[in-house]
TORKEVO-942934 format. One record per residue (C-alpha): residue in three letters; x, y, z. Coordinates in steps of 0.05 Angstrom, whole numbers, plus 5000, padded with zeros to 4 digits. Example, Ala and Ser with C-alpha at 12.3 -4.5 7.8 and 13.67 -1.06 7.14 Angstrom:
<atoms>
Ala524649105156/Ser527349795143/
</atoms>
This chain:
<atoms>
Met305807988115/Ile298508068098/Leu294407538063/Ser287907848038/Ile282307428010/Met278507877963/Gly271107897978/Ile265708377957/Lys267909057981/Asp261209387969/Ile255408897965/Ser250409427947/Ser254709647889/Phe255408937865/Ala247908837869/Gln246909467829/Ile251609227776/Met247808567771/Ile241108917767/Leu243709397715/Ala246408817675/Leu239608467677/Leu236009097656/Ala241009207600/Cys239208527571/Met232008777563/Cys234109277510/Ser237609027449/Ala241209677438/Ala243809727508/Glu251209857516/Thr255909467560/Gly256509817627/Pro263210127645/Leu264609627701/Phe261508997675/Cys263908507622/Ala258208087597/Asp262307477576/Ser266007307640/Ala265706547639/Pro272006147656/Ser274905627609/Pro270505007600/Ser275804617637/Thr282104817675/Pro286905057621/Val293304667612/Ser296905227576/Val298605917602/His297106177532/Ser289706007538/Leu288706307607/Arg282306717616/Pro281207247671/Ala276106787704/Asp281306227708/Val285806637754/Ala285406377826/Val291006797856/Val293607487839/Ser299707797870/Ala305508257857/Leu313008317870/Val315909007873/Leu323409077859/Ser324409567916/Asp327809567984/Val322710058014/Val315409988032/Arg311010237975/Ser303510337983/Asp301310557913/Glu302809887881/Thr298809537935/Lys292809997924/Ala293209887849/Leu293609137859/Asn287409157903/Met283509537850/Leu285909047797/Ser283408487841/Glu276508817844/Ile276208777768/Leu278408047769/Phe273207927823/Thr267608057771/Phe270307467733/Asn271907007792/Pro269007177860/Asp273706667891/Val280107017870/Thr285307077924/Thr290007667930/Val296907627960/Leu299208337972/Pro306408547957/Asp311108358014/Ile318008068023/Arg314907398041/Ser309807377985/Leu313806847948/Asn313506378008/Ile306006418009/Leu305306337934/Glu309705717936/Ser305305437991/Leu299005497949/Ser296304927908/Pro300604827846/Thr294304687806/Gln291605387817/Trp293005887762/Lys296806487788/Leu297607177758/Leu303907527784/Leu305908247769/Leu313308397773/Ile313509147784/Ile319709567768/Pro319210257799/Val322610757753/Asp322511307805/Glu327810947848/Leu333110997794/Ser337811567808/Ala343011827758/Cys345112467726/Thr349412257668/Asp348511817607/Gln353311317638/Gly349411337703/Phe342911207667/Ser345910617629/Glu349010317691/Asn342410367729/Ile338510057672/Asn343509487665/Ala343309347739/Thr335709357740/Val335308887680/Asn340108397714/Arg335808407777/Val329608277735/Glu333007687702/Gln335107387768/Thr328107457796/Leu324907137734/Asp329806557737/Phe327706437809/Leu320306467792/His321206017732/Glu324505497776/Lys319605527834/Met312805707806/Lys307805257769/Asn301605487732/Thr303906207732/Leu303406797684/Val308207357700/His307108057673/Val313008527680/Val310909237693/Val315209857685/Trp312010317737/Ser312411067745/Gly311211257818/Leu306011737843/Ser309711977904/Ser312112697898/Glu318112507940/Ser320412007888/Asn320112477829/Asn326912767842/Arg330312087846/Val331212057771/Cys336212617777/Lys337612947844/Ser337613707844/His344813727868/Cys347213387804/Glu346014017763/Glu344414687793/Arg339314867740/Tyr336014187734/Asp328714387726/Glu321914057723/Asn321514057648/Arg328013687639/Arg326413217697/Arg319813037663/Leu323212897596/Asp328712487630/Thr323512087668/Ile319611927605/Val325811727566/Leu328411307624/Met321710937627/Ala322110817552/Ser329310577555/Leu327910107613/Gln321809847575/Glu326109727514/Ser331709387554/Val327008917591/Gly323608757525/Ala330308567495/Leu331808117555/Leu325207747548/Glu326007667474/Lys333007387486/Arg330306897538/Val324406717493/Trp319606977546/Phe321506397593/Ser316305987555/Asp319705317552/Arg313905037593/Glu306405067578/Asp304805257650/Phe309405867655/Ser310706487613/Val313107197623/Met310207797586/Leu312508527587/Gln306408987591/Ser306009357525/Ser307210037556/Pro309610307623/Val304210437676/His304211177691/Ile300111787706/Asp300512437667/Leu307512697681/Ser305713407664/Asp304013557736/Met307713057779/Lys307413517839/Ala299913467841/Phe296913127901/Lys295612407884/Ser288412167890/Ser284711517889/Arg282911687818/Asp290211677799/Ile291010987830/Ser284710767793/Met287610987727/Leu294010597741/Ala289909977757/Leu286010077693/Gln292510107653/Leu294809457687/Trp288209127667/Thr288409377596/Asn295509127586/Leu293508447614/Leu288708317557/Gln290408087488/Pro291608687442/Met285208987416/Thr283509507364/Asp279409917413/Lys283710177470/Thr281510447536/Glu279411157526/Met277311747568/Asp273112277537/Gly272913017553/Gly268212877611/Asp273112397645/Ile268611807633/Val272611167626/Thr270910567584/Ile274009927612/Pro275809417559/Cys273208707563/Pro275708047534/Thr272207867469/Glu270307217437/Glu276007297388/Lys281007487442/Pro278707207509/Phe285607057540/Leu290507427584/Arg296207667541/Thr302507267528/Gln307507327473/Lys305006707440/Asn297506897437/Ser298807617415/Asn300807967352/Leu308407947351/Ala308908567308/Glu305108987358/Leu308808737419/Arg315908837395/Ile318809427432/Ser324809547388/Gln325309477314/Pro330809067282/Glu336309477253/Asp335909607179/Pro341809307141/Ser343110017117/Pro343510477178/Phe338511037186/Leu343711557206/Asp349111777159/Pro354812047202/Val356812527145/Met351413067139/Gly355613577101/Thr353714117052/Glu357214466995/Leu357415226994/Thr358715526925/Cys358516266943/Glu364516636913/Asp364017286951/Arg365417117024/Ser368617777045/Pro366418217103/Ser364618947097/Ser370519417085/Ser369219707154/Ile365019457212/Pro357919647194/Thr354020097240/Ser347219867215/Val344119187221/His341119307152/Ala348119307120/Leu350518677153/Arg354218157111/Pro355017427134/Ala362417527145/Asp361118107192/Ile357917637243/Lys362717517301/Val358117167351/Val352516657346/Ala347616477402/Ala341016117411/Ile335416007461/Gly329715507458/Asp327814797477/Ser330114087463/Leu330214197388/Thr335614717398/Ala338914327454/Ala339113767401/Asn336313207444/Gly337312537409/Val340112847345/Gly346112377344/Ala342611777374/Ala342411117336/Gln335410937313/Asn335010357363/Asn337810737422/Leu331911057457/Leu336111247516/Gly340111697469/Val334312187468/Ile336512437537/Thr343212637509/Glu343813357485/Tyr348113347422/Arg349014097423/Gly354814077374/Leu350013827320/Ser344414327334/Trp341714637270/Ser342015367294/Ile348015377341/Gly352214737335/Gly359514777315/Asp362114057313/Glu367313927258/Asn365914347196/Leu360914457140/Thr363413867099/Thr361313377153/Val356213747197/Thr351214247170/Thr349214787220/Leu348315537216/Pro354915677252/Asn358715207206/Ile355915577146/Leu357816247177/Arg364915987193/Val366015927118/Phe365216677115/Asn368616827182/Pro373116277210/Ser373916657276/Leu366416617292/Thr365016457365/Gly359216277410/Tyr357315607379/Ser356514977421/Thr360514337413/Gly360013627437/Lys354713407487/Gly352313697553/Gly347414157588/Glu346614897578/Asp351415047635/Ser357114647607/Ala363115017577/Gln362014667510/Ser354914937505/Phe357515647507/Leu351916097479/Asn347015527467/Gln342515677527/Ala336615247504/Val333614787557/Pro330014137541/Gly322614177558/Ala322814947558/Glu316415337544/Ala315416047521/Asn315116307592/Asp322416067602/Met325116507546/Ala326117127589/Asn330616747637/Gln334416437580/Ala335417127549/Arg338317387615/Ala342916777621/Leu345316887550/Ile346817617562/Thr350817447625/Arg355016937587/Met356417427530/Lys358517977578/Glu363017517618/Asp366817197560/Ser373417507543/Lys372917297470/Ile366817727459/Asp366818477451/Phe359718557476/Leu358819277452/Asn362019217383/Asp361418507358/Trp355618357312/Lys351317777336/Ile346117307308/Ile341317027360/Thr336316497341/Leu329916407383/Phe325615797369/Ile320115607418/Gly312815407425/Gly312714657412/Asn312014467485/Asp306714997495/Leu302714697438/Cys303714007467/Ala300414237532/His295314727506/Cys289314277520/Ser291214207593/Asp290314957606/Ser287715337545/Leu287915987584/Tyr295215947605/Tyr297415687537/Ser293116167498/Pro296316477437/Asp296317157469/Asn299916897530/Ile305216537488/Val306517157447/Lys306917567511/Phe312317107538/Ile316317147473/Arg315417907473/Glu318417937543/Ala324617567520/Leu325417987457/Asp324518617497/Ile330318417542/Leu334818287482/His332518927448/Asn333919347510/Glu340619027531/Val344218737470/Pro347419207420/Arg349019007348/Ala344518397342/Leu340118077289/Val335117617321/Asn332117037282/Leu325116907309/Val323716227277/Glu316216137269/Leu313215537305/Leu313114927262/Asp306714617234/Ile306214047283/Val300013687258/Pro303713257206/Leu307312917264/Arg300812557279/Arg301512137216/Leu308011847240/His304411547300/Gln298211317262/Asp302310817222/Thr303810257272/Ser308409897223/Leu313810417237/Gly314610167308/Cys314610857340/Pro313810897416/Thr307211267410/Trp305411157483/Leu311711547501/Val310012127455/Asn303012127483/Met306212297550/Ile310712837520/Cys305613137473/Gly298712857487/Cys295013477463/Val297713357393/Leu297112607386/Lys290912427426/Pro285412817390/Lys281512407339/Asp281612667267/Glu276513217254/Ser274413227328/Tyr273313877365/Glu280013777400/Phe283413667333/His280614317306/Met282814687369/Leu289814407359/Gln290014687288/Glu287115347312/Phe292315417367/Asn298015227320/Gln296015747269/Ala294616267323/Tyr301616177352/Gln304516287283/Arg300216897269/Gly301817197337/Met309317147324/Gly308517477257/Glu304218037285/Leu309318157340/Val314918267289/Glu310418647241/Ser308819147296/Gly315819467285/Arg316919427360/Tyr324219207350/Asp326319697296/Thr327320317338/His334820367324/Asp339620137270/Asn343719637311/Phe338119157328/Thr332518807290/Val328218187295/Val326817797231/Leu321317267227/Gln323916647192/Pro317716257169/Phe320715637135/Leu317015167183/Arg310115477173/Asn307914907128/Val311414237139/Phe311113647092/Leu312512997126/Pro318212607091/Leu315611967059/Gln318911317037/Glu317911026968/Asp312010606993/Gly308511237018/Arg309711117092/Pro313011657135/Asp320611627135/Arg322711517206/Ser330011657191/Tyr328612407198/Phe326812307271/Ser330512097333/Pro328811427366/Asp322611717401/Cys319411937335/Phe318512627365/His325212977365/Leu328913077299/Ser334912687276/Gln341312987248/Lys338512857179/Ala332613327192/Gln336713837230/Thr341413877170/Leu335514097127/Met333214587180/Ala340014917182/Arg339914997106/Ala332815267107/Leu334515767162/Trp340516007122/Asn336416087060/Asn331116477098/Leu336716947120/Met338417057046/Glu331217167024/Pro327917867027/Leu321917987071/Gly315517867034/Asn318817326992/Lys321316837044/Thr320316087036/Asp314715887085/Glu314815137077/Gln319414557093/Asp319213937049/Phe324013467082/Thr324313007022/Ala326413556975/Gly333813716969/Ile335614416994/Ala341514776963/Leu344715356999/Lys343416036971/Cys348616586966/Pro348117326982/Glu345817746924/Lys351318126888/Ser347218766886/Ser345218716960/Pro349918216996/Tyr346618317063/Leu342817897112/Lys335718087096/Thr331818557141/Tyr325518957130/Gln329519567110/Asn334319257059/Ser328418857031/Asn324619497016/Tyr319119177058/Thr313619557093/Tyr310719247154/Ile303319077147/Thr299519627182/Pro294719337233/Pro287519477217/Pro284520087250/Thr280819997314/Pro273519887296/Pro268520387323/Pro264920177386/Thr259219697375/Thr252420007386/Asn248319367377/Trp249118627369/Gly245118547305/Ser247118127245/Asp247418207170/Phe243017747127/Ser245417497060/Cys240616927044/Val237316996975/Asp232116436973/Thr227416597030/Ala220916347000/Pro216515827035/Ser214415177004/Asp209615226945/Thr204414866987/Val204114777061/Pro208314157074/Thr205313557109/Ser212013277131/Val216613597183/His222313317141/Ser220513787084/Leu219914407126/Arg223115057101/Pro224515647148/Gly219216047112/Asp214015517130/Ile214615667205/Lys208516057229/Val209315997304/Val215216027352/Ala215315827425/Ser220515687480/Leu221115297545/Gly226615377596/Asp229615777652/Ser232816467663/Leu237216417601/Thr230916367558/Ala227416897601/Gly233117387584/Phe235017477658/Gly239918057665/Ala241318087590/Lys241818847591/Ala243718947663/Glu249219457678/Asn248619407754/Leu245718947807/Gln239219337809/Gln237819167736/Leu240018437742/Gly233018197758/Asn230118477694/Glu227817947646/Glu229518217577/Arg225117727540/Gly225218147476/Val232617987464/Ser232317257487/Trp236416827439/Ser231016317421/Ile224516707427/Gly225817467430/Gly223017927377/Asp225118627394/Glu226619087335/Thr229718737274/Leu235518267258/Glu239918867239/Thr239919097312/Val237818487353/Thr240017787336/Thr234917257358/Leu232116637326/Pro225216957312/Asn228617567281/Ile232317107233/Leu225816747218/Lys222417417204/Lys226917467142/Phe223516837116/Asn216516977142/Pro215117687166/Ser208617457199/Val211716937244/Phe208116967311/Gly209516797384/Phe216017167399/Ser216617557464/Lys218018307468/Gly220618797519/Thr221518647592/Ser214618417613/Lys213817757649/Arg209417177627/Pro205117177588/Asn209617477536/Gly208417147469/Phe209716397475/Asn215916487518/Met214016017574/Ala220816027609/Val221116157684/Ser227416417718/Gly230215897766/Ala226515327731/Lys229114617732/Ala227414017690/Asn221713827736/Asn218314497719/Ile218214377644/Pro211913937641/Ala207914507672/Gln210814997621/Val208714517565/Lys201614497592/Asp201415257594/Leu204115287523/Ile198914797496/Thr193415197529/Ala196115847501/Leu196715557431/Lys189615307431/Glu186715957459/Ser190616427413/Gln186516767358/Glu192916837317/Val194516097314/Asp191315577270/Phe192715017319/Glu191614447271/Asn195114727209/Asp200515227229/Trp207714957233/Lys210715087301/Leu218015137323/Val218914997398/Thr225815087431/Leu227214727497/Phe233414887537/Ile233914687610/Gly238614377660/Gly243314917684/Asn239814977751/Asp239314227758/Leu246914187751/Cys248514787794/Gln244214517852/Tyr245613777842/Cys250113687903/His244513947948/Asp239313447924/Arg242412857887/Ala236112447889/Ser231212907854/Leu236413237809/Ser239712597784/Pro240512467709/Pro234911937709/Glu230212437742/Tyr232312987694/Ile231112557633/Ser224412307659/His221813037662/Ile224513177592/Arg221212547566/Asp214512727599/Ser214813417568/Leu216313167498/Asp211012627505/Met205713157518/Leu207813547456/Tyr207912917415/Asn201112697438/Glu197413357436/Val200513847386/Pro200413767310/Arg205714017263/Val211614137310/Leu219114137304/Val222514147372/Asn229514427380/Leu232214067442/Val238614447458/Lys243713997493/Ile245514237563/Leu251814657564/Glu258414447593/Val258714857657/Asn265914717679/Asp269215307642/Leu264615787678/Arg269615727735/Ile274616177699/Val269616747689/Lys271517237744/Arg270917987757/Asp272718387819/Thr265618607832/Leu260518437885/Gly255918117834/Cys261317637808/Ser264717477873/Leu258417357913/Leu252617197867/Gln256216727819/Lys257916207871/Asn251016257902/Leu247716147835/Cys252015527818/Pro255215277883/Cys256014547861/Phe260514737803/Leu264015347829/Asn265615167901/Pro269514507895/Arg277014517886/Asp280014327819/Asn280813567810/Ser277213437876/Pro272412847880/Glu266613337883/Met268913687820/Asn270013027783/Glu263012807804/Met259913437775/Lys263613357709/Lys261012647704/Val253812867720/Asn254413417667/Lys256612907615/Asp251312407638/Leu245812927626/Gln248413047556/Met248912297540/Glu242012137568/Thr238912697527/Glu242212437464/Arg239911727480/Leu232711957488/Val232512347423/Asn236011817381/Gly232111237410/Gly226411327359/Arg221211497411/Tyr218812107372/Asp219411827302/Gly212311557297/Arg209112167265/Gln210612507199/Asp208913197226/Phe213013167290/Thr220413087306/Val225413267360/Val232313507337/Leu238113537385/Gln242114177374/Pro249114067406/Phe252714727399/Phe253614767475/Glu256214047483/Asn263314307488/Ser262715007518/Val268415477503/Val269016127543/Pro270616697495/Met277317027508/Ile280517697494/Lys287717807471/Asp290817787540/Gly288117077550/Thr282617267600/Pro275217147591/Asp271417657550/Leu266617917602/Thr262318287551/Phe258817627540/Phe256817567614/Ser252117967657/Val253918307722/Asp253417647760/Cys258617297715/Phe253516747705/His247916957658/Phe249117207588/Thr248817917563/Glu245118117499/Arg251717977463/Gly251817277490/His244517177470/Ala246117397399/Gln251616877393/Met247116337422/Ala241716517370/Ile246816457313/Ser249415797339/Leu242415507345/Trp240415747275/Asn246715467244/Asn245714807280/Met238714777248/Leu241814817179/Glu247014277193/Pro245413537181/Met245213037237/Gly252212757249/Ser255513397223/Lys252813917271/Gln257914367305/Asn258314137377/Tyr261914737407/Asn260315477411/Asn264515987374/Phe263016647407/Thr266517167365/Tyr263217797340/Asp261917777265/Arg255618057233/Ser256117567175/Lys256116897213/Ile248916707196/His248516107149/Cys243416027093/Pro239415437068/Thr242215157003/Lys238715006937/Glu240614276946/His237614267016/Pro232814827031/Phe229714467091/Ile231114487165/Phe235213867179/Thr232113277215/Lys234412567225/Ile230412327164/Asn232812847114/Ser240012847137/Gly242112267094/Ser242811517093/Asp248611497143/Val244111757199/Pro240011217235/Ser232811307218/Thr226111007234/Ala220510937184/Val214811437194/Pro207511377175/Thr204711797120/Thr198812077160/Val198712617213/Ala196112337277/Pro197112707343/Gly195812227399/Thr199111647362/Pro201811177415/Leu209111287430/Pro214110747409/Arg218310427463/Asp225210707479/Cys227910037454/Pro223909977389/Asn226609297370/Asp224008967434/Ser217008727442/Val214608487510/Pro207608187509/Ala202708357564/Trp203307687598/Ala210807817607/Ala209308347659/Ala207107817710/Ile213107377694/Leu217807977701/Ala214608157768/Val215407457795/Gly222407417765/Gly224208077798/Leu221907807865/Ile226007177857/Phe232007587835/Gly231208027896/Trp231307407941/Gly237407177903/Val241107827913/Thr239307827987/Trp241907117993/Met248307317958/Ile249307908005/Phe248907478067/Tyr252706898036/Tyr258607318015/Lys258507708079/Glu258907068120/Arg264106778072/Lys268307408077/Asn268007368153/Arg270406638152/Lys276106798106/Arg278107408147/Asn278706938207/Gln283006468165/Thr287307068145/Asn288407258218/Glu290506548233/Met295406548174/Asn298307208197/Arg300606868261/Ile304406338221/Lys311806468212/Phe314006338140/
</atoms>
């Protein structure tokens, strides 16, 4: 037994936090730091009720783990949770999980408030059947109740939080269902079963606590179930656990301890975590009494009228149900009654997970109700269960192949339903092989002569995971996997019509989880399908989701349209598009109708699968080119009948349909120029005096500052010898070679508005070359020198009217700072970086009139790791040019550090520009152009990076890459603040250049972007050298305050020093006490 008294683990870190907090108070706009909660005071007096317990009131924190084995992860998470509580109460004591923890807790002062976590490890439950799962859950709930009864009797002044815990240990992941239970029990199904088991255990414990009224018959004791299980991302449970994983678990524990808040803990794309803090409105640790009951209820009460109607039948009115007079030899002359065999492959929607589950039975989602499956189920008959086989059985009662009852794909009842829950597109080839084997081995099937319908429906799980690996889950890859499965069927299965059901439009599912009144287990679906639910509306991630969804659909269509599967008359593939556009079913009050979904609000209920079966049948009846491509679940769907004139299942041939011919291969590109379609290119009637009324035609001078990307390093290189050439004439922001029709650069675009624009660089000569001041290899600390050179050049140029000409200066720097950061953290840190940027902008602000500065946000470097080529330049030079990003392993501490630094540089730059520092002059502004904030590596159809954008070192950009950067920068300039595209879209299109509008002919700045953009009043006179405003413009510190701050800083330094020694000595004393207690036998 270990009794640990929590002290300051890292005094220097604590001192830094205190100092940062003090400095934060000096700026009114400062944000709360990620590890510091400003309002951390305890209750005014010791609380008498557990429902008014604040974090600072907790004197002892401990945990009990319902396990018979030693577990370390829970202990580590508890320690990290203690560190958070330490910031509220430095005297907090931690009793680590141990069999004798209760003895110690009982021995502590009954007046001390104790926080106790009762942890239920899900990974120790082992079962492989529905009955086994239920028995395990019931046994666990009984054990929880016994433990809580004991605590309720023995403990005073105690808040117990029950935690459903998903283990990190890779050894425990197979306990949910041992591999020997089912031979083909795979990772995808294990993941789904684990998630549903967690949800069911959460629901069952919640029901227990509700039944026992949360053990709250005393004011000094209460039990609370944490609002969601504590877990890591289950998409890669074999991954090596890290301290970061433990930290995230501890953060979930902390978040669930607080009263429910609107703003949840979030992690952005840069893995930067925001830790929630108690608020004035909700300062207490969560109990049932002080929280919103509606939010905390796990299960919803049953509606008086049940959601599920057990009779989901359909009436078929078709009169002609006869087969062909003789067995047809062509798939294009196939009647419904000619079908002898049905089969299906796919994922959990075809395996029918949860289709027959009651609305309040979350555990039922694990059950595969294959007999009710829309495309392959055969339970009962069409009057009670609507499925494709039951419709076909009306035409041919001797149909075979359909699944019945419940069970896995290997069960006898599943027959030719070979779908596997959790399956992805890459599993389809194996399912196709398994299906063929079953058909060949079954005596009821004449494999060579029987006509077969095979339905393939896949892609949902791929879309749910696309954001985790956009390369692997690229549309081209998914289509490739589907093509492999269809190729197998095409080559090996005679007499078959394959339904390729187009991937559903999954975006409407989000609405179901945005309405909290429905009581959906959104946290569970976030684990199953985070890439769909987590993105915020209209975010970059949301648009990528839509793009992937539509690209999957297009890819499936193009695969079938290729005619690849129409090489002989006894086989075809028909695309059935009824799910292309999905309309979410709504109730009368306008809320989503949950009755169409299984208890997890993700899988579909029998009610929805009934409509899917009808829609699939109707698609089979509809000719190509005229198929229904939408599914409105609220609209009644009547079954169609075969046409009298053409009573066949529709194929391209009997529909008189001609496949869409793919467009001819475009001729090879000879240049990377752009077309220009802008009509109004005139300058202002008079030279504007305000930068906020600046038209593109008013720009007289262009200039650039930066590194090798602005110098055009290797932009035209075809080998290593040419790599060192600086092609400044094609540089994206400053090059002026030829014209826009052949070379796309920012100056060449501006030439269309003002042919006499001056300052662009040409050819390959080094500096001086126009006003391109960039130096290859430059870092942020080199920019002030470049600015000095630029100012000198502007003043000395005979072509420039220094006082009156409007100047456009583009600054892009930071790649080398990032790439070399790990070699010199001190001088390349974000604060150092931003200080050099600030110094550079200050010089321009103080010395140069009439300037608009494009400050291009530093690019996101991480995706550069996937740019590879088997050449000496790429394999050797790339890692030497950017070792700090390219050498670390994925998810290593070093890699995570680099991602954080990358994001910090972006955030600090944004903070500098938006702080109002450069808003003091009417003729000067700095505009942040963010098109590189989320960098996306361009891909080709096979899902690999398009290397035509990258030079021979796989690091610098080619002329094609420069052209796309120029377009992105120009388009950013014509987008208002707050609505600028913050990701690059590198695709070749000569018509991507935007134009100023009649309503807004000016280059956008903060002032002219609209009222919703924060703005600072500007003077009406032009005054270079006007003193710069402070970074925190609302603060005003008088001169005499400097002395007081200096003295205060000295006193604070003494205080911190005293605290260091005080806590160090105190920690030593308590460690000695701990050692003494360890020798006591409890």
